N, C-alpha and C positions, 0 to 999 in steps of 0.2 A: 767162432762168433765172438765179437767183443761185447762187453756189458752194455755199451751204448747202442748196440744194434738190436738189443732185446726190445720187444714191445713194452710200452709203459706199464701195462698191467703186470707183466713179469717182474719188472723192477720194483713195483709197489709191493707185491707179495713177497719178494725176496727181502725187502727191507723189514717187513713185519716178522718174517721167519728169523732173520738175523737178530733183530731186536729181542725177540722172545728167548732165543737160545743164549744170547749174550747176557741178558738180565738175569735169567735163572742160573747161568754159570757163575756170575759174580756173587749171587747169594750163597750158592753152594761153596764157592771158593772161600768166602769170608767165614762161613761156619766151620769148614775144615781147617782153615788156618788158625782160627781161635782155639779149636780143639788141640791141634798140635802144639800151639804156643803154650797151652796150659800143661803140657807134658803128661797127658793122660796115658794110663797103661794101655798097651795095645789090645789085649784081649779081656779087659775087665767086663764082666757081665752086668755089673750094677751101674756103672757109668757115673759121670760127673755132669753137673749142669753147665751147659755152654749155650748162651743166647736163648735161654728158656727151654732147651731140649736136653735130653740125656745123651751123652756121647762118650766114646772111648777112642783110643788111637786108631783102631781099625775103621770105625765109622768116619773119622776125620780123613783118613787116607782114601776111603771109598768116595767121600764127598769131593775131595780134590781131583780124583781121577775122573769122576763124572763131570765136574766143571771143565776139565781139560777137553773132554769129548764134546761138550756143548760149545766151548769156545772155538774149537776147530770147526764145528758145524757152522757157527756164526761167521767165521772168516770165509768159509767156502760159499755160504749163502744158497739161495735158490732151492731147488728140489732136494739137495743134500741136507740142508738145514731143516727143511720141513720133515723129511723122512726120519732124520736122527732125533728130532724133538718128539715126534710121535712115538718112536720106539722107546726113548728114555722115559717119557711120561708114562707109557704103559708099564714099563719096568718098575717105576716108582709106585704105581698103584698096586701091582702084584707084590712088591716088597712090603707094602702096608699090610696086605692080607697075610702074607707069610709071617711077618714079624708080630702081627696080632696073635697068631696061633702060638708063637714062641715066647710071648710075654711070661715072665715069672718062671722060666725054665732054664736049665743049664745050657741049652742050645741057643740062647739069646746072645750070640756072639757080637752083635752090633750094639748091645746095651740099650735096646729100644724100651721106651715106656709108652703109655697111651698118647701123650702129646706128640711123640715121634711118629706114631702110627697116623695120627690125624694130619700131621705135617706132611707125611709121605703121600697120603691121599690127596690133600689140597695141592701140593707142589706138582704131583704127577698129573693131575687134571689141568693145572695151569700150563705146564710145559707142553702137554699133548694138545691143548687148545691152540696154543701158538702155532704148533706144527700143522694142525688141521685147518687153520684159518685160510679160507679161500681155496681149499683143496677138497674138502669133503662136505658136500651139501647137495641138495636136490635142485637148488635154484641158482646155480652158478651163471654169471653173465657170459655171453658168447665171446667176449674178448679175454676171458680167463684162460691162462695157459693150460690148466688141467682140463677144462671143458674141451678145449681145442684138441688135446691129445686123446680124449675119449671119443670124440666125434670127428674123425678125419674126413669122412665123406661129406659132412655138412660144411666143413671148412673148405674143402676142394670145390664144392658146388658154389659156395658164396664167393670164393676167389675167382672162379670162372665167370660168374655172373658179373662181378665187379669189373673184371677185365673186359668183358664184352661191352659193357656200358661205357667204360672209359676210353676204349679205342674208337676213334671216329671212323666212319665208313669211308673207304677210299674208292672212288669210281674205277671201274675196270679200265685198264690201259691196253689198247690194241698193240699187236706186235710191231706195226710200223712206227708208232710213237716210241715204244720201248727201244727199238733198234736205233732210231735216230738219236736217242738220248745218250747212247754209250760213247764215251770219248775215244778217239782214235779209230773209230769205225769208218771204214771207207765204203761200206756197203751200199 
């Protein structure tokens, strides 16, 4: 199936999922690149300030890797972008909880401080929201691709009804008329 063959609702949702993944990827890429450009130590647990957050080399590398995953999802678009952004957003929120527990310990390998934890929560919710948009809700419209996948019997019924209405009734043709209409028939 070509992208132009997709229904309009599919393309609209895909654009939103692509935009969300791409925007968040660019933010993470900028943060990671700034951290690497500052020459931060790879495993420093105290970290240095980068764009208002604490960072070390490892967090910069993780940020760039996450940005690469999100950019790939943005390029693929559609259901892949939606699923990847939901998963990455969930991992960001979980990372916030884990790193909150690791603050002020020697196990704080990503050099998180409280602003990093809050950033992780906010960014995770933003990324996941872009992925869930138009996919997870109780009131999805009936032209939504995710609603159609969840309700194939309703789609089949609606398609059959639309086909029955769209096809004009053809009067029955008797065998004599049908036979005479065939070319090359000597009958």
